[in-house]
NUDRENGU-592021 format. One line per 8 residues: number of its first residue (from 1); their letters; for each residue y, x, z of C-alpha. Coordinates in Angstrom, 2 decimals. Layout:
BEGIN
NUM) A) Y:X:Z; ...
***
This chain:
BEGIN
1) MLEAAAPI) -6.26:34.28:6.35; -9.54:33.51:4.47; -10.94:30.69:7.00; -7.86:29.25:8.21; -7.50:28.56:4.34; -10.41:27.17:4.00; -9.68:23.11:4.76; -6.57:23.54:3.51
9) LLLIVLVI) -8.34:24.39:-0.18; -11.68:22.06:0.38; -8.71:19.17:1.16; -7.31:20.30:-2.09; -9.86:19.85:-4.08; -11.67:16.84:-2.44; -8.21:15.29:-3.46; -7.92:16.02:-7.05
17) LAQVLFNG) -11.55:14.59:-7.56; -11.30:11.74:-5.81; -7.90:11.15:-8.35; -10.19:12.12:-11.04; -13.16:9.90:-9.94; -11.36:6.64:-8.19; -8.70:6.60:-10.87; -5.47:7.61:-9.31
25) DSTGGPFQ) -6.51:4.75:-6.69; -7.53:7.06:-3.73; -5.60:5.35:-0.33; -8.29:3.22:0.07; -11.30:5.61:1.53; -11.89:8.39:-0.88; -7.94:9.74:0.65; -9.40:8.94:4.05
33) IALIVCAL) -13.33:10.65:4.24; -10.75:13.93:2.39; -9.55:14.31:5.38; -12.48:13.20:8.24; -14.90:16.15:6.18; -11.99:18.35:6.83; -11.08:18.07:10.06; -14.81:17.95:10.11
41) VAGMIAHK) -14.83:21.87:8.92; -11.68:23.14:10.43; -13.66:22.47:13.85; -16.46:24.33:12.78; -14.66:27.23:11.94; -12.61:27.10:15.07; -15.75:26.78:17.15; -17.01:29.76:15.34
49) NGHDLRDV) -14.34:31.45:16.54; -14.85:30.51:19.72; -13.45:27.47:20.25; -14.57:24.52:22.06; -16.17:21.65:20.64; -15.04:19.47:23.28; -11.79:21.26:23.12; -11.25:20.46:19.29
57) GKQAVEGI) -12.30:16.83:19.73; -10.07:16.25:22.60; -6.78:17.66:20.64; -7.91:15.17:17.32; -7.57:12.48:20.05; -4.19:13.43:21.45; -3.07:14.52:17.40; -3.82:10.78:17.07
65) SSAMGAIF) -2.22:9.06:20.23; 0.99:10.80:18.89; 0.85:8.54:15.67; 0.60:5.34:17.43; 3.99:4.81:17.83; 4.17:4.63:13.72; 0.64:2.20:13.54; 1.87:0.04:15.39
73) ILLAVGAL) 5.62:-0.55:13.91; 3.16:-0.58:10.36; 0.93:-3.55:11.79; 4.34:-4.85:13.27; 5.84:-4.41:9.54; 2.56:-6.37:8.27; 3.42:-9.40:10.64; 6.88:-9.37:9.65
81) IGTWSMAG) 6.46:-9.63:6.12; 3.68:-12.79:6.08; 5.61:-14.76:8.62; 9.18:-14.06:6.16; 7.23:-14.77:2.87; 5.79:-17.83:4.92; 9.98:-18.84:6.15; 11.69:-18.59:3.38
89) TTATLTYY) 12.85:-15.72:4.04; 11.73:-13.58:1.64; 12.33:-16.74:-1.21; 16.19:-16.90:0.45; 16.83:-13.21:-0.03; 15.24:-13.01:-3.70; 16.64:-16.18:-5.01; 20.78:-15.43:-4.31
97) GVKLISPQ) 19.95:-11.40:-5.56; 18.79:-12.88:-8.87; 22.24:-14.77:-8.85; 24.75:-11.80:-7.35; 22.99:-8.96:-8.53; 23.01:-8.12:-12.25; 19.80:-5.70:-14.13; 21.57:-3.22:-15.04
105) WFYLACVI) 23.35:-2.38:-12.05; 20.26:-3.28:-9.86; 18.62:-0.22:-9.40; 22.00:0.77:-8.60; 22.42:-1.69:-6.35; 19.69:-0.54:-3.78; 20.42:2.98:-3.34; 23.49:1.48:-2.39
113) ICGLISLS) 22.20:-1.54:0.14; 19.62:1.21:1.22; 21.90:3.59:1.84; 24.50:1.67:3.91; 22.48:-0.43:5.90; 19.83:2.57:6.77; 22.87:4.64:7.79; 24.59:2.09:10.37
121) IGSSWTTA) 20.87:1.83:12.19; 19.82:5.54:11.82; 16.76:3.82:10.20; 14.76:4.25:7.08; 11.70:2.64:8.10; 13.35:-0.63:9.33; 15.30:-0.52:6.35; 12.48:-0.44:3.53
129) GTIGVALI) 10.63:-2.89:6.22; 13.54:-5.55:5.64; 15.79:-5.45:2.26; 13.80:-3.19:0.31; 10.72:-5.03:1.06; 13.11:-8.28:-1.15; 14.58:-5.91:-3.40; 11.06:-5.25:-4.77
137) GISSVLGL) 10.57:-8.59:-5.16; 14.37:-9.33:-6.69; 12.76:-6.14:-8.89; 9.38:-8.88:-10.02; 11.98:-11.75:-10.79; 14.57:-9.72:-12.95; 11.53:-8.49:-15.11; 12.02:-4.31:-13.49
145) RADITAGA) 10.02:-1.78:-12.26; 8.62:-1.56:-9.47; 8.33:2.33:-8.99; 11.97:2.96:-10.35; 13.41:0.14:-7.34; 11.10:1.41:-4.97; 12.34:5.11:-5.09; 16.17:3.92:-6.17
153) IISGAYFG) 15.00:2.01:-2.44; 13.53:5.46:-0.93; 16.25:7.03:-2.14; 19.11:4.98:-0.02; 17.20:4.91:2.88; 16.53:8.06:3.28; 20.29:9.49:2.54; 22.00:6.85:5.21
161) DKMSPLSD) 18.62:7.49:7.54; 19.36:11.86:6.91; 23.22:11.70:7.61; 23.24:8.73:10.69; 24.60:9.73:13.56; 21.92:7.04:15.27; 19.05:8.62:13.21; 16.23:9.99:15.55
169) TTNLSPAI) 15.51:12.84:13.58; 19.03:13.55:13.12; 19.86:14.53:16.80; 15.40:16.21:16.83; 16.54:18.84:14.53; 19.79:20.17:15.69; 18.22:19.54:19.13; 14.90:21.55:18.09
177) AGTDLYTH) 17.32:24.53:16.65; 20.20:24.92:19.49; 23.67:22.77:18.21; 24.91:20.00:18.33; 24.89:16.78:16.16; 28.24:16.89:14.85; 28.14:20.34:13.54; 24.71:19.47:12.04
185) IRAMLWTT) 26.00:16.77:10.38; 29.10:18.69:8.25; 26.66:21.63:7.44; 24.06:18.89:6.09; 27.23:17.48:3.94; 27.23:20.51:1.39; 23.60:19.63:-0.12; 23.52:15.95:0.78
193) VPSIIATL) 26.83:14.18:-0.68; 25.82:15.88:-4.39; 22.12:14.95:-4.00; 23.31:11.42:-3.75; 25.87:11.84:-6.37; 23.64:12.84:-8.70; 21.64:10.52:-7.49; 23.53:7.65:-8.02
201) IIFLWIGL) 24.19:8.39:-11.60; 21.11:8.82:-12.98; 20.00:5.27:-11.15; 23.12:3.91:-13.19; 22.36:5.84:-16.47; 18.60:4.08:-15.96; 20.45:0.47:-15.01; 22.60:0.43:-18.60
209) RTEVSATA) 19.34:1.91:-20.62; 17.44:-0.97:-19.97; 20.38:-3.23:-20.21; 18.69:-4.85:-23.11; 14.78:-5.47:-22.16; 16.27:-6.83:-18.82; 18.79:-9.14:-20.12; 15.94:-10.54:-22.46
217) YDPTPALH) 14.05:-11.97:-19.57; 15.30:-15.25:-18.31; 15.01:-15.84:-14.30; 15.55:-19.25:-14.66; 12.03:-20.64:-14.36; 11.48:-18.55:-11.28; 14.55:-19.57:-9.72; 13.38:-23.43:-10.28
225) ALESSFNI) 9.93:-22.56:-8.81; 11.40:-20.79:-5.79; 13.81:-23.60:-4.86; 11.71:-26.38:-5.32; 8.57:-24.47:-3.25; 11.14:-23.62:-0.53; 14.13:-24.89:1.61; 16.85:-22.17:0.29
233) SLVTLIPL) 19.00:-21.60:2.76; 20.62:-18.38:4.59; 19.21:-19.95:7.85; 16.25:-18.59:6.75; 18.14:-15.08:7.10; 18.47:-15.25:10.34; 14.99:-13.23:11.19; 16.52:-10.23:9.00
241) FLVLFLAW) 19.28:-10.65:11.06; 18.32:-10.34:14.12; 16.05:-7.17:13.30; 18.98:-5.09:11.69; 20.97:-6.43:15.01; 18.66:-5.49:17.55; 17.96:-2.25:15.60; 21.86:-1.33:15.79
249) RRVPAFVA) 21.58:-2.02:19.40; 18.92:0.62:19.61; 15.97:-1.57:20.28; 12.80:-0.13:19.86; 11.29:-0.15:16.37; 7.91:-2.03:17.00; 10.27:-4.63:19.08; 12.50:-4.99:16.76
257) IMAGALAG) 11.01:-5.72:13.98; 7.47:-8.04:15.70; 11.24:-10.46:17.11; 11.48:-10.71:13.87; 8.02:-11.52:13.07; 8.10:-13.63:15.27; 11.22:-15.26:13.91; 10.13:-15.70:10.46
265) GVIAVLFQ) 7.94:-17.76:12.60; 9.56:-19.97:14.72; 12.12:-20.63:11.00; 8.60:-21.43:9.26; 7.59:-24.60:11.30; 11.66:-25.98:11.78; 12.33:-24.93:7.39; 9.05:-24.81:6.14
273) PQQVITFA) 6.97:-26.97:8.01; 4.69:-28.20:4.56; 4.26:-25.09:3.73; 2.44:-23.76:7.23; 0.56:-26.66:7.33; -0.39:-26.19:3.71; -1.45:-23.52:4.68; -3.49:-23.59:7.74
281) NDPALNAP) -5.54:-25.86:5.48; -7.31:-27.86:8.79; -6.84:-31.42:8.42; -8.38:-32.34:11.55; -5.38:-30.59:13.76; -2.88:-32.75:14.81; 0.81:-31.06:12.76; 1.56:-29.11:15.91
289) LALLKGVW) -1.82:-27.01:16.12; -1.61:-26.32:12.47; 1.70:-25.01:12.64; 0.13:-22.88:15.34; -2.43:-22.41:13.09; -0.37:-20.91:10.01; 2.51:-18.62:11.95; -0.93:-17.45:13.69
297) ASLANGYS) -2.78:-16.85:10.61; -0.06:-15.56:8.41; 0.78:-12.30:11.81; -2.28:-11.66:11.43; -3.41:-12.05:7.78; -0.67:-13.18:5.77; 0.45:-15.83:3.39; -0.89:-16.93:0.75
305) ALTGYPMI) 1.21:-19.29:-1.93; 0.11:-22.20:-4.45; 3.70:-22.58:-6.10; 2.11:-22.96:-9.32; 4.30:-19.75:-11.46; 2.37:-16.72:-10.86; 5.01:-14.59:-10.04; 6.44:-16.10:-7.10
313) DELVSRGG) 2.32:-16.40:-5.51; 2.27:-12.67:-5.90; 5.72:-12.09:-4.56; 5.23:-14.35:-1.44; 1.83:-13.96:-1.31; 1.59:-10.57:1.03; 1.38:-9.71:4.51; -0.44:-9.80:7.57
321) MSSMLYTV) -1.38:-6.88:10.57; -4.87:-6.68:8.58; -2.98:-6.30:5.19; -1.94:-2.45:6.93; -5.19:-1.58:7.98; -6.21:1.41:5.85; -2.93:2.47:6.27; -3.56:2.42:9.63
329) WLILAAMM) -6.85:4.82:8.79; -5.12:6.71:6.58; -2.70:7.81:9.11; -5.82:8.52:11.71; -7.62:10.68:9.71; -3.91:12.77:8.43; -3.41:13.32:12.36; -6.99:14.26:13.21
337) FGSIMDHT) -6.68:16.95:10.65; -3.23:17.87:11.48; -3.78:18.73:14.88; -7.01:20.64:14.51; -4.99:22.72:11.88; -2.63:23.68:14.56; -3.83:23.81:17.54; -6.79:26.34:16.23
345) GSLRKLLE) -4.22:28.53:15.36; -4.39:27.83:11.85; -1.04:26.65:10.50; 0.34:29.68:12.12; -1.89:31.93:10.03; -1.06:30.37:7.21; 2.81:30.60:8.05; 3.18:34.55:8.58
353) PLVRFARS) 3.25:35.49:4.99; 6.50:32.88:5.39; 8.11:35.26:8.43; 6.96:38.10:6.60; 9.36:37.00:4.08; 12.22:36.48:5.48; 14.02:39.70:5.11; 17.37:38.34:4.38
361) AGRLMISA) 19.06:34.78:5.66; 18.58:33.24:2.30; 15.05:34.64:2.63; 14.44:33.09:5.79; 16.44:29.48:5.03; 13.56:29.67:2.15; 11.11:30.37:4.54; 12.12:27.36:6.77
369) GLTAIFLN) 12.51:24.91:4.43; 8.23:26.01:2.38; 6.97:25.45:6.29; 8.80:22.46:6.79; 7.44:20.78:3.48; 3.58:22.93:3.78; 3.53:20.85:7.51; 4.14:18.00:5.74
377) IFAGDQYM) 1.64:18.03:3.05; -0.60:19.32:5.59; -0.13:18.54:8.66; 0.42:15.30:7.81; 3.42:14.16:10.12; 7.21:13.91:10.21; 7.92:15.22:13.79; 5.96:18.36:13.34
385) AIVLPGTI) 7.55:19.87:10.25; 10.89:19.24:12.20; 9.29:20.59:15.26; 7.15:23.83:14.30; 9.70:25.54:11.57; 12.81:24.55:14.43; 10.34:27.19:17.27; 8.90:29.16:14.50
393) FKEEFRKQ) 12.48:30.38:12.64; 14.67:29.76:15.76; 14.15:33.14:17.33; 14.62:34.85:13.85; 17.94:32.18:12.91; 18.99:34.65:16.29; 17.92:37.63:15.58; 19.52:37.72:12.03
401) RVAPQMLS) 22.75:36.39:13.10; 21.84:33.08:11.33; 23.86:30.32:12.34; 22.42:27.63:13.67; 22.73:24.62:12.27; 22.07:26.24:8.79; 18.30:26.32:10.83; 18.47:22.32:11.16
409) RQIEDTAT) 20.28:21.74:8.44; 17.02:23.26:5.87; 14.62:21.27:8.11; 16.38:18.09:7.70; 16.90:18.47:3.67; 13.06:19.94:3.41; 10.80:18.42:6.67; 12.81:15.03:6.28
417) ITSPLIPW) 13.29:14.08:2.51; 9.92:14.95:1.88; 7.71:12.94:3.96; 7.70:9.89:2.39; 6.32:11.70:-0.44; 3.40:12.46:0.60; 0.60:10.18:-0.04; -1.38:10.99:3.37
425) NTCGAYLA) 2.10:11.43:5.69; 2.74:8.62:7.87; 6.03:8.08:6.50; 4.69:7.83:2.85; 2.01:5.89:4.32; 4.02:3.29:5.80; 5.73:2.71:2.26; 3.32:2.48:-0.46
433) ATLGVATA) 1.93:-0.14:2.32; 5.48:-1.57:2.68; 6.75:-1.78:-0.68; 3.41:-2.48:-2.17; 3.88:0.61:-4.24; 1.51:3.24:-5.00; 2.82:6.94:-3.45; 2.73:8.54:-6.71
441) AYLPFCFF) 3.96:5.73:-8.49; 6.91:5.91:-6.45; 7.34:9.52:-6.37; 9.62:10.46:-9.77; 11.96:8.81:-8.69; 13.06:9.28:-5.57; 15.53:11.27:-7.11; 17.72:12.05:-3.76
449) NLINPILS) 14.26:12.74:-2.05; 14.03:15.50:-4.80; 17.30:16.31:-6.16; 17.93:17.63:-1.90; 15.79:20.46:-1.36; 16.43:22.07:-4.79; 19.56:22.33:-4.47; 19.72:23.42:-0.75
457) FVFDAAGF) 16.46:25.82:-2.35; 19.11:27.03:-4.98; 22.08:27.49:-2.52; 19.79:29.79:0.36; 18.64:31.86:-3.09; 22.90:32.07:-3.86; 23.49:32.70:-0.40; 25.98:30.02:-0.22
465) QIKRLDET) 27.10:27.96:2.23; 25.16:30.35:4.58; 26.59:30.58:8.06; 26.84:33.08:10.63; 26.99:34.19:13.78; 29.92:36.37:14.35; 30.03:38.90:17.45; 31.73:36.78:19.36
473) TPEPPVPP) 30.08:33.58:18.98; 28.02:32.41:22.11; 24.73:32.39:22.57; 23.12:28.82:21.03; 23.04:26.34:23.66; 19.56:25.78:25.37; 18.01:22.45:24.46; 17.68:19.66:28.15
481) PALVEHYG) 14.69:20.19:30.33; 13.43:17.54:29.35; 13.44:17.80:25.83; 11.60:21.00:26.06; 9.29:19.54:28.04; 8.19:16.93:25.54; 8.40:18.97:21.99; 8.16:22.06:23.63
489) VGGFDSNA) 11.02:23.53:22.31; 11.49:27.53:22.49; 8.32:28.04:22.06; 6.00:25.35:20.72; 2.88:24.05:22.67; 0.41:23.18:20.79; -1.57:21.48:23.33; 1.37:19.12:23.80
497) TIEPSRE) 1.59:15.62:21.99; 4.50:14.62:20.33; 5.34:10.77:20.88; 7.39:9.75:18.07; 10.11:7.30:18.43; 9.08:6.18:15.50; 12.39:5.31:12.95
***
């Protein structure tokens, strides 16, 4: 147990030191180094216990490969932000958002808008990478706080993602637990609906309390700067509608987002040609080549604007695949560490006390939820936090005659919901990079993501809404063979890679 815990304890110490030494700005390298050092320590301990270092290294590479889907989506979002900034898509969304949304209702509107979009397309990542980016821009023009706005965006996006039958996590959780999709969604209503209602009330209260300071801020100069610098038109929103349509049609996220990025480049050439040529900054090129260079550069390195209005320049000077490289580095390091800890059995060893603690239905639910949160923190990936608890606790749920939808509900209430709150988790890293707000900054305002797991644990401790199997209830359905082979269901295969169809 001590050997299994040693890399985790070292990671905790290094993370605290990184926060102190680098004044809270640790995702630009210190966190990554800490994770890599802990991965090496975990590998040395594994070698001491008889594991071949070559096998450990191979497992680290396989763990990283399972995150490649997330990495490519992250790069595509960087490209999308770059071309949308240059095309005027971000500017148009900001312009109309400032005009239509009152400051005191803005935070509440963020939750509702992101919740509805995520519910309709089943993707928190796509919602945050499109509408979320625009809402962050609107908040800056209105003089509102970006960290609270990010918390509202994430709260809404994860509520919609969790309850959408189109979401891959909402389909994966019941498949792992051995129940059906709609039974799983109905079971989640008891914890999810009160959580989102409480979240809406809190954001409404915050918005109303900021009414005086927000309305004292005059956004008129910013709106004039947007009008004078960009062709503000509904046509510039075509890339946004394209991404949402492709997401609704279940086109893979990378393809949908990259299509939106390229569409942004086309719109920039057609409706903002002067900005593109100015950004290319190469008088030796003729107009067609300068336009091509400008779009190409925005995809790679983002767009930089010089409108003469600093707030607008900051708003639209963003993006590019290169802006995501620190986050990619963080994901690589986290997946390397998590996969080594899983492959060597350290994670399972650390989870043994939780399994032994599960002597009643309520304790069983709490143990499964704590396991999911633990894996989100120390394995660094939402999908591992869904699959591993499902396979570890599924048999115990069957033995204690607790309905499988209770397991799937608990996994969603903890694994899915807490993943964006961990800076080195793939979800937390993605959202921090996409919204431009540090995980530690937005975490206190992700009220839905904080309330939902707490409420779930309260229900578990009270034994409220824990469904049981009666003696006539048939055994839970066995997942399809393809799913078993892909995720290692029914006895998690630590050598199998989890290929995420990233949201």
